[in-house]
C-alpha positions in Angstrom: 11.4 5.0 -33.8 8.1 6.3 -34.4 6.7 9.1 -32.1 3.7 6.7 -31.0 6.4 4.0 -29.9 8.0 6.7 -27.9 4.8 7.8 -26.3 3.9 4.1 -25.5 7.3 3.5 -24.0 7.0 6.6 -21.7 3.5 5.6 -20.7 4.9 2.0 -19.7 7.6 3.5 -17.7 10.3 1.9 -19.9 13.5 4.0 -20.6 13.6 6.0 -23.8 17.0 6.2 -25.5 18.5 9.7 -25.6 21.4 10.1 -27.8 24.0 12.4 -26.7 26.8 14.0 -28.7 30.5 13.7 -27.6 31.2 17.1 -29.3 28.2 19.0 -27.4 29.6 17.3 -24.1 33.1 18.6 -24.8 32.0 22.2 -25.6 29.8 22.2 -22.4 32.9 21.1 -20.4 34.8 23.8 -22.0 32.2 26.6 -21.0 31.9 25.1 -17.4 33.9 21.9 -16.2 31.5 19.2 -15.3 28.5 20.4 -17.4 29.4 18.0 -20.2 29.4 14.9 -17.9 26.2 16.0 -16.5 25.0 16.5 -20.0 26.0 12.7 -20.6 24.4 11.6 -17.4 27.7 10.8 -15.6 26.8 12.5 -12.2 29.8 11.4 -10.1 32.4 12.7 -12.6 30.5 15.9 -13.0 30.3 16.4 -9.2 34.1 15.7 -9.0 35.0 18.3 -11.7 32.6 21.0 -10.3 34.2 20.4 -6.8 37.6 21.0 -8.2 36.4 24.1 -9.8 34.9 25.4 -6.6 38.3 24.8 -4.9 39.9 26.8 -7.5 37.6 29.6 -7.3 37.9 29.7 -3.4 42.0 29.4 -3.9 41.6 32.6 -6.4 40.6 34.8 -3.6 44.1 34.8 -2.0 46.7 37.3 -3.1 49.0 35.9 -5.6 47.3 32.8 -6.0 46.7 33.4 -9.6 50.2 32.0 -10.3 49.2 28.7 -9.5 45.4 28.8 -10.3 45.8 30.0 -13.9 47.5 26.7 -15.1 45.3 24.8 -12.9 42.3 26.2 -14.4 43.7 25.5 -18.0 44.3 21.9 -16.9 40.9 21.4 -15.5 39.2 22.9 -18.7 41.3 20.6 -20.9 40.9 17.4 -18.5 37.1 18.0 -18.4 36.7 18.5 -22.2 38.9 15.6 -23.1 37.1 13.3 -20.6 33.7 14.4 -21.7 34.7 13.7 -25.4 36.1 10.3 -24.7 33.2 9.4 -22.2 30.6 10.5 -24.9 32.1 8.7 -27.8 33.0 5.6 -25.8 29.6 4.6 -24.0 26.0 4.7 -25.1 24.0 7.6 -23.3 21.8 7.1 -20.3 18.2 8.3 -20.1 
């Protein structure tokens, strides 16, 4: 697509395609669960993963809770990265 075509589409208010990469989404989800889904434009999934992360942060405050939260953190990070990878590779990106 030419730059002028993109400017014309923006001025007309039509959607401009944005290509998101699955690898970038998975890397963002490893850094912070939910960011990869937000990057892909999947807001409900991003909110759910971020809510799960907040629950784990709150549970980590309790003494001895690390025994349960460490495996849960690992599972959440793996789940978020794999889900972001599959979501980014399976469907076209939203704008």
